C-alpha positions in Angstrom: 72.3 -14.9 18.8 71.1 -17.6 16.3 67.5 -18.8 16.2 68.8 -22.4 16.8 70.6 -21.4 20.0 67.6 -19.4 21.2 65.4 -22.5 20.7 67.8 -24.5 22.8 67.8 -22.0 25.7 65.6 -22.5 28.7 62.0 -22.3 27.6 58.8 -20.7 28.6 58.9 -17.4 30.4 55.3 -18.0 31.6 54.3 -14.3 31.2 50.7 -13.5 31.5 49.0 -12.4 28.2 47.4 -9.3 29.8 50.8 -8.2 31.0 52.2 -8.6 27.5 49.4 -6.4 26.0 50.0 -3.8 28.7 53.7 -3.7 27.9 52.9 -3.5 24.2 50.7 -0.5 24.8 53.4 1.3 26.7 56.3 0.5 24.4 54.7 0.2 21.0 55.6 2.8 18.3 52.3 2.4 16.6 51.0 5.8 15.8 47.3 5.3 15.9 44.9 3.6 18.3 43.3 1.9 15.4 46.5 0.2 14.3 47.2 -0.7 17.9 43.7 -2.3 18.3 44.2 -4.3 15.1 47.6 -5.5 16.5 46.0 -6.6 19.8 43.2 -8.4 18.0 45.8 -10.2 15.8 47.6 -11.3 19.0 44.3 -12.6 20.5 43.9 -14.8 17.4 47.3 -16.4 18.0 46.6 -17.1 21.7 45.0 -20.4 20.9 48.6 -21.7 20.5 49.4 -20.3 23.9 47.1 -22.7 25.7 49.4 -25.6 24.6 52.5 -23.9 26.1 52.9 -26.7 28.7 53.0 -29.3 26.0 55.5 -27.4 24.0 57.9 -26.9 26.9 57.5 -30.4 28.5 57.7 -32.6 25.4 60.6 -35.0 26.2 61.8 -35.1 22.6 61.7 -38.9 22.9 61.2 -39.2 19.1 58.2 -41.5 19.5 56.3 -39.2 17.1 58.6 -40.3 14.3 58.1 -44.1 14.5 55.5 -46.8 14.5 55.1 -48.0 18.1 57.9 -50.5 18.8 55.7 -53.5 19.4 54.0 -53.0 16.0 57.1 -52.6 13.9 57.6 -55.4 11.5 60.8 -54.4 9.8 63.4 -51.6 9.9 62.4 -50.5 6.4 58.8 -49.9 7.4 59.4 -48.5 10.9 58.7 -44.8 10.3 55.2 -43.2 10.7 56.0 -39.6 9.8 56.2 -38.9 6.0 57.7 -35.4 6.4 60.4 -36.7 8.7 61.3 -39.4 6.1 61.3 -36.9 3.3 63.4 -34.1 4.9 65.4 -36.1 7.5 65.7 -33.2 9.9 64.1 -33.0 13.4 62.3 -29.7 12.6 60.0 -31.7 10.3 58.8 -34.0 13.0 56.1 -33.3 15.6 58.7 -32.7 18.3 60.6 -30.3 16.1 57.5 -28.4 15.2 56.8 -28.1 19.0 60.2 -26.3 19.2 59.2 -24.1 16.3 55.8 -23.3 18.0 57.4 -22.4 21.3 60.1 -20.2 19.7 57.4 -18.4 17.7 55.4 -17.7 20.9 58.5 -16.4 22.6 59.4 -14.2 19.7 62.7 -16.0 19.2 62.2 -16.7 15.6 60.0 -15.2 12.8 57.7 -16.7 10.3 60.3 -16.8 7.5 59.7 -18.8 4.3 61.7 -21.7 5.8 59.7 -21.8 9.0 56.5 -21.7 6.9 57.8 -24.7 4.9 58.4 -26.6 8.2 54.8 -25.8 9.3 53.1 -26.7 6.0 55.2 -29.8 5.0 53.0 -31.9 7.2 50.2 -34.0 5.9 48.3 -33.8 9.2 47.9 -37.6 9.0 47.9 -37.9 12.8 50.5 -40.7 13.0 52.5 -38.7 15.5 49.4 -38.1 17.6 48.9 -41.9 18.0 52.4 -42.8 18.9 53.0 -39.9 21.2 50.1 -40.8 23.3 51.6 -44.1 24.2 54.0 -42.2 26.5 52.5 -38.7 27.1 49.2 -36.9 27.6 49.7 -34.4 24.8 47.8 -33.4 21.6 50.4 -33.2 18.8 47.8 -33.0 16.0 45.9 -30.2 17.6 49.2 -28.2 18.0 50.0 -28.8 14.4 46.6 -27.3 13.4 47.2 -24.4 15.8 50.6 -23.6 14.2 48.8 -23.1 10.9 46.1 -20.9 12.5 49.0 -18.9 14.0 50.6 -18.4 10.6 47.2 -17.3 9.1 46.6 -14.9 12.0 50.1 -13.3 11.3 49.2 -12.9 7.7 51.8 -15.4 6.5 49.6 -18.4 5.7 48.3 -20.2 3.7 51.0 -20.7 1.1 50.6 -19.5 -2.5 50.1 -23.1 -3.7 47.0 -23.3 -1.5 45.3 -20.2 -2.7 43.7 -21.4 -6.0 41.8 -24.1 -4.1 40.8 -21.7 -1.3 39.7 -19.0 -3.7 37.7 -21.6 -5.6 35.9 -22.7 -2.4 35.0 -19.1 -1.7 33.6 -18.6 -5.2 32.4 -22.0 -6.3 32.0 -24.1 -3.1 34.6 -26.5 -4.3 38.4 -26.5 -4.5 38.6 -27.7 -8.1 37.9 -24.4 -9.9 34.7 -25.8 -11.3 31.3 -24.0 -11.4 28.6 -24.8 -8.9 26.2 -25.7 -11.6 28.3 -28.8 -12.5 28.4 -30.3 -9.1 25.5 -32.7 -9.6 26.5 -33.9 -13.0 27.8 -37.1 -11.5 24.2 -38.1 -10.7 22.6 -37.2 -14.0 20.1 -39.7 -15.3 19.9 -41.3 -11.8 16.5 -41.6 -10.2 17.3 -40.2 -6.8 15.4 -37.9 -4.4 16.3 -34.2 -4.4 16.4 -33.3 -0.7 15.9 -29.6 -1.7 12.3 -30.6 -2.6 11.4 -33.9 -0.8 12.3 -35.8 2.4 14.5 -38.8 2.9 16.0 -40.5 5.9 19.6 -40.4 4.5 21.6 -37.8 2.8 24.3 -39.1 0.4 27.1 -36.5 0.5 29.4 -37.2 -2.5 32.0 -34.6 -1.7 33.9 -32.3 -4.1 36.4 -34.8 -5.5 33.9 -37.5 -6.3 31.5 -34.9 -7.7 34.0 -33.2 -10.1 36.8 -35.7 -10.9 35.7 -37.4 -14.1 37.9 -40.5 -13.3 36.3 -40.9 -9.8 32.6 -40.0 -10.4 31.9 -43.7 -10.9 32.6 -44.2 -7.2 29.7 -41.9 -6.2 27.4 -43.3 -8.8 28.1 -46.9 -7.8 27.7 -46.2 -4.1 24.4 -44.4 -4.6 23.0 -47.1 -6.9 24.0 -49.9 -4.6 22.5 -48.4 -1.4 19.3 -47.5 -3.3 19.0 -51.1 -4.5 19.5 -52.3 -0.9 16.4 -50.3 0.1 18.0 -47.3 1.7 15.7 -44.2 1.7 18.4 -41.8 0.3 18.6 -38.4 -1.4 21.2 -35.9 -2.5 21.5 -32.1 -2.4 22.5 -31.7 -6.0 24.1 -28.4 -6.8 23.3 -27.2 -3.3 25.9 -29.5 -1.8 28.9 -27.5 -0.7 32.5 -28.2 0.3 32.9 -29.8 3.7 35.7 -27.2 4.3 38.4 -29.7 5.1 40.9 -28.0 2.8 40.2 -24.7 4.5 40.8 -26.0 8.0 43.9 -27.9 7.0 45.7 -24.8 5.9 44.7 -22.9 9.1 41.8 -20.7 7.9 39.7 -21.2 11.0 37.1 -18.4 10.5 36.3 -19.5 7.0 36.0 -23.1 8.2 33.6 -22.2 10.9 31.4 -20.3 8.5 31.2 -23.1 6.0 30.9 -25.9 8.5 28.3 -24.0 10.5 26.1 -23.5 7.4 26.5 -27.1 6.5 25.4 -28.4 9.9 22.4 -26.1 10.0 21.4 -27.2 6.5 21.7 -30.9 7.4 19.7 -30.4 10.6 17.0 -28.5 8.8 16.6 -31.4 6.3 15.4 -33.7 9.2 17.6 -36.5 8.1 18.8 -39.4 10.3 22.1 -40.0 8.6 24.8 -38.4 6.4 26.6 -41.0 4.3 29.8 -40.0 2.4 32.3 -42.0 0.4 35.0 -39.4 0.9 37.3 -40.1 3.8 38.3 -36.5 4.0 34.7 -35.4 4.4 34.0 -38.2 6.9 37.0 -37.2 9.1 36.1 -33.6 9.1 32.4 -34.4 9.9 33.4 -36.7 12.8 36.3 -34.9 14.3 35.6 -31.2 13.7 32.0 -30.5 13.0 30.9 -31.4 16.6 32.9 -28.4 17.8 31.1 -26.1 15.4 27.4 -26.8 15.9 25.3 -29.6 17.5 24.6 -32.3 14.9 21.1 -33.9 14.9 22.1 -36.7 12.7 24.6 -39.6 12.5 27.6 -39.6 10.2 28.7 -42.8 8.5 31.3 -43.6 5.8 29.8 -45.6 2.9 32.0 -48.6 3.9 30.3 -48.7 7.3 26.8 -48.6 5.7 27.8 -51.4 3.2 29.1 -53.5 6.1 25.8 -53.1 7.9 23.8 -54.0 4.8 25.9 -57.2 4.4 25.4 -58.1 8.0 21.6 -57.5 7.6 21.5 -59.7 4.5 20.4 -56.8 2.3 23.5 -57.0 0.3 24.5 -60.4 -1.0 27.5 -61.2 -3.3 26.7 -63.6 -6.1 29.8 -63.4 -8.2 33.4 -64.5 -7.6 36.2 -61.9 -7.9 39.5 -63.7 -7.9 42.0 -61.1 -6.8 44.9 -60.7 -4.3 44.4 -57.4 -2.6 45.9 -55.3 0.2 43.9 -52.6 2.0 45.2 -49.1 2.6 43.7 -47.3 5.6 43.0 -43.7 4.7 44.2 -41.4 7.6 40.9 -39.6 8.0 38.8 -42.8 7.9 41.1 -44.7 10.2 43.0 -43.1 13.0 41.4 -39.7 12.2 37.9 -41.1 11.9 37.2 -41.3 15.7 34.2 -39.2 16.7 35.0 -36.1 18.8 32.7 -34.8 21.4 32.0 -31.1 21.8 34.3 -29.9 24.6 34.9 -26.4 26.1 37.3 -25.8 28.9 40.9 -25.1 29.9 44.0 -27.0 29.0 46.0 -27.5 32.2 49.4 -28.8 33.1 50.4 -32.5 32.9 48.0 -33.0 29.9 44.9 -32.5 32.1 41.8 -30.6 31.1 39.1 -28.9 33.1 36.5 -30.3 32.7 38.0 -33.7 31.6 37.8 -34.3 27.9 37.6 -37.3 25.6 41.0 -38.5 24.5 41.4 -40.2 21.1 44.2 -42.7 20.5 43.5 -43.5 16.9 42.4 -47.1 17.5 38.6 -46.6 17.3 38.5 -45.4 13.7 36.9 -47.3 10.8 39.2 -50.3 10.4 37.0 -53.4 10.5 34.2 -52.4 8.1 36.3 -52.3 4.9 38.1 -55.6 5.9 34.8 -57.3 6.6 33.5 -56.3 3.1 36.7 -57.6 1.4 36.5 -60.9 3.3 32.9 -61.3 2.4 33.5 -61.0 -1.4 34.0 -64.5 -2.9 37.5 -64.9 -4.4 39.2 -62.0 -2.7 42.4 -62.8 -0.8 43.3 -60.0 1.6 47.1 -59.6 2.4 47.9 -57.0 4.9 50.8 -54.5 4.6 53.2 -54.0 7.5 51.8 -50.6 8.6 48.1 -50.9 9.1 45.2 -49.6 11.1 46.2 -46.7 13.4 49.8 -47.2 12.3 49.0 -46.9 8.6 51.4 -44.9 6.3 49.8 -41.8 4.9 49.4 -41.6 1.1 50.9 -38.1 1.2 48.1 -36.0 -0.3 46.6 -34.5 2.9 47.1 -31.3 4.8 47.6 -29.2 1.7 50.8 -31.0 0.8 49.5 -32.2 -2.6 48.9 -28.6 -3.8 51.9 -26.9 -2.2 54.6 -29.7 -2.2 53.6 -32.1 -4.9 57.0 -33.8 -5.1 56.9 -34.6 -1.4 53.3 -35.9 -1.8 54.4 -38.2 -4.7 57.4 -39.6 -2.7 55.1 -40.5 0.2 52.8 -42.3 -2.1 55.7 -44.1 -3.8 56.7 -45.4 -0.3 53.2 -46.8 0.2 53.1 -48.4 -3.3 56.4 -50.1 -2.6 55.0 -51.4 0.7 51.9 -52.7 -1.0 53.8 -54.3 -3.8 56.0 -56.2 -1.3 52.9 -58.1 -0.1 52.5 -59.8 -3.5 49.1 -58.3 -3.9 47.7 -57.5 -7.4 45.8 -54.5 -6.3 45.7 -51.9 -3.5 42.2 -51.2 -2.4 41.1 -48.1 -0.5 38.1 -45.7 -0.1 39.3 -42.1 -0.3 39.5 -40.0 -3.4 42.7 -38.3 -2.3 44.4 -41.6 -1.6 43.2 -43.1 -4.9 44.4 -40.2 -6.9 47.8 -39.7 -5.3 48.5 -43.4 -5.1 47.6 -43.7 -8.8 50.1 -41.0 -9.6 52.8 -43.0 -7.8 51.9 -46.1 -9.7 52.3 -44.2 -13.0 55.6 -42.6 -11.8 57.1 -45.9 -10.8 55.5 -48.0 -13.6 54.3 -50.4 -11.0 51.9 -53.2 -12.2 49.9 -52.7 -9.0 46.3 -51.6 -9.6 44.6 -48.9 -7.5 40.9 -49.9 -6.9 38.1 -48.3 -4.9 36.4 -50.7 -2.6 33.0 -50.0 -4.1 34.2 -51.2 -7.5 34.9 -54.6 -6.1 31.5 -54.6 -4.3 29.8 -53.8 -7.7 31.7 -56.6 -9.5 30.6 -59.1 -6.9 26.9 -58.3 -6.9 
């Protein structure tokens, strides 16, 4: 019987996990108790996907996960919200299709073949499907997509070979860029800034791996630090002791490694006695806000640098004196926008009908960081902001997230080219954003298409206007 027909059959046997293990003990041909124990432990690791069984079975396959919500669609050409669905044009590459894959894996109807792994990992984890699904159902698509990857790792099939150089580098060097730890603080050389390993400050500036190591983007970290220092912020850095936020680790499904790194980071930040962590990296910001609260209690506030800059402008501590005549459009990074909502620490059970015991916070993507960057742009003399069709919680992903850039670079480039075309259609001279992944991937798309559009970090415009 084909795997496709099996997926279409009546779903969900509802068998109890303990019954399955008992059956496995009776029928298994495993020769040693040690091997059996390892197999049972492996099954326990995959049971996190089991708690979403109700969602997997009861998804109505309405296709809302593929599209911008109807009342926010501006045109047919810009109606999609799922990059992988647009790239591969097959239902398996949508959230609802991946639900089918997850259920079939739980039921043992299909195996983790190379093609199934491709379906699982050709997702940028942008959260677009999560936003649009929740207009009609009480489900958690993004959580399930994460769980699928954890399942693949637990089965010894994930991550993909294309992910491993970055993962191994994080293990060895505390960064995904195959660079030595000793070079991490070079971006801040010759800057008069507090070393939080030796002295106290109210604020930690966390540059993140990409702004620390990418020679083309280090200027963003330097400009941000210099500007907030001049505004009177009591800030310091960790230098070479700053470590990866572990976002790349979690995105490929390596949960245990993520918890180890994230737990160490939270404990270190708490020990510093700081009031705030400020980062310019949207990937770091999203992981700090949405995932760190579930690891360890955080005794500090997390802000993206655009939020701090917006506050400083409102307080009169940052005043623009120069005109910057430029037509721009703003790109909402996924992990700053819809993925930037703060998550509360929750422990409980996932029930039927989308309910949880105890009740949990539900995020709909609309409370991310959307206003702060727009406030800054509108405050700069000479800037004309022209919005794209897909903005805020319905923004189109740049294509670089979720491990896609490293494992499926051609797909990542195509997604970025789609965004560049959308930005160019506004008549803007520059696309402005505040995420190193977006900046890099969108710049690749500009080069590939020979577009005259400029890719500019928001902090560069702020620096020009001061």
